[in-house]
C-alpha positions as CSV (number, residue, x, y, z in Angstrom):
1,M,0.3,0.0,-0.2
2,P,1.6,3.5,-0.4
3,L,2.4,5.8,1.6
4,P,0.2,9.7,0.9
5,T,1.9,11.4,-1.9
6,P,3.0,15.0,-0.2
7,G,0.0,17.1,-0.2
8,E,-2.4,14.3,-0.4
9,P,-4.9,13.8,3.0
10,A,-3.5,11.1,4.8
11,V,-5.4,9.8,7.9
12,E,-4.2,7.6,11.0
13,V,-5.5,3.9,11.3
14,I,-5.5,2.5,14.6
15,V,-4.9,-1.6,14.3
16,Q,-5.6,-4.0,17.5
17,L,-3.9,-7.2,17.3
18,A,-5.6,-10.5,19.2
19,A,-4.0,-11.0,22.5
20,S,-3.2,-14.5,20.9
21,A,-1.2,-13.0,17.9
22,G,2.2,-13.4,19.7
23,G,3.5,-9.9,19.7
24,A,6.2,-8.5,17.3
25,R,6.5,-11.8,15.2
26,A,2.7,-11.1,14.6
27,L,3.0,-7.5,14.1
28,R,6.1,-8.3,11.1
29,T,3.7,-10.7,9.5
30,V,0.6,-8.1,9.4
31,E,3.0,-5.9,7.6
32,E,4.4,-8.5,5.2
33,R,0.8,-9.2,4.1
34,T,-0.5,-5.6,4.0
35,R,2.9,-4.0,2.9
36,L,2.1,-1.4,5.4
37,R,4.5,0.1,7.8
38,L,3.0,-0.4,11.2
39,E,4.8,1.2,14.4
40,R,3.8,0.2,18.1
41,L,1.3,2.8,19.6
42,H,2.9,2.3,22.8
43,P,6.5,0.8,22.3
44,D,7.9,0.7,25.6
45,T,5.3,-0.7,27.7
46,V,5.0,-3.8,29.4
47,D,1.7,-3.7,29.6
48,P,0.4,-6.9,27.4
49,E,-3.0,-4.9,26.7
50,L,-1.6,-1.5,25.6
51,A,1.5,-3.8,23.6
52,K,-1.6,-4.9,20.9
53,F,-2.0,-1.4,19.5
54,A,0.1,0.0,16.5
55,T,-0.7,2.5,13.8
56,T,-0.1,3.4,10.0
57,R,-0.7,6.4,8.2
58,V,-2.4,5.9,4.9
59,A,-3.9,7.9,2.1
60,R,-7.4,9.0,2.8
61,S,-8.8,7.6,-0.4
62,S,-7.5,3.9,0.2
63,V,-8.7,3.8,4.2
64,E,-11.3,1.6,3.1
65,S,-9.6,-0.7,1.3
66,V,-6.4,-1.1,3.7
67,I,-9.2,-1.3,6.8
68,D,-10.6,-4.5,4.8
69,L,-6.8,-5.5,4.3
70,L,-6.4,-5.4,8.0
71,M,-9.2,-7.2,9.0
72,A,-8.8,-10.0,6.9
73,C,-5.3,-10.6,8.7
74,A,-5.3,-13.1,11.2
75,G,-4.1,-12.1,14.3
76,V,-5.8,-8.6,13.6
77,E,-8.8,-8.1,16.2
78,A,-9.4,-4.4,15.0
79,A,-8.6,-1.4,12.7
80,Y,-10.1,2.0,12.5
81,V,-9.6,5.1,11.4
82,K,-7.9,7.3,14.6
83,P,-10.9,9.4,15.9
84,G,-9.9,13.3,15.5
85,D,-9.2,15.4,18.1
86,A,-12.3,17.4,19.6
87,L,-13.0,20.5,22.0
88,P,-14.3,19.3,25.2
């Protein structure tokens, strides 16, 4: 999946790996299958719940197909667009 080109709107997609997915190995497997670059959302955590979350940035025009692709991967429990910041 190509990264957004300069000037093209991008969105952040959050990926939640299943608890049984196997950590770093599962993350690499998802990256290989989807050709996305995923980064840990909480890279220094020792909390197993927080360690399940990763993020990637994709072109707004391809977000639906990226989410479909991620959800088709074994070990991915959820994939969604990060909600925008909002005032309280």
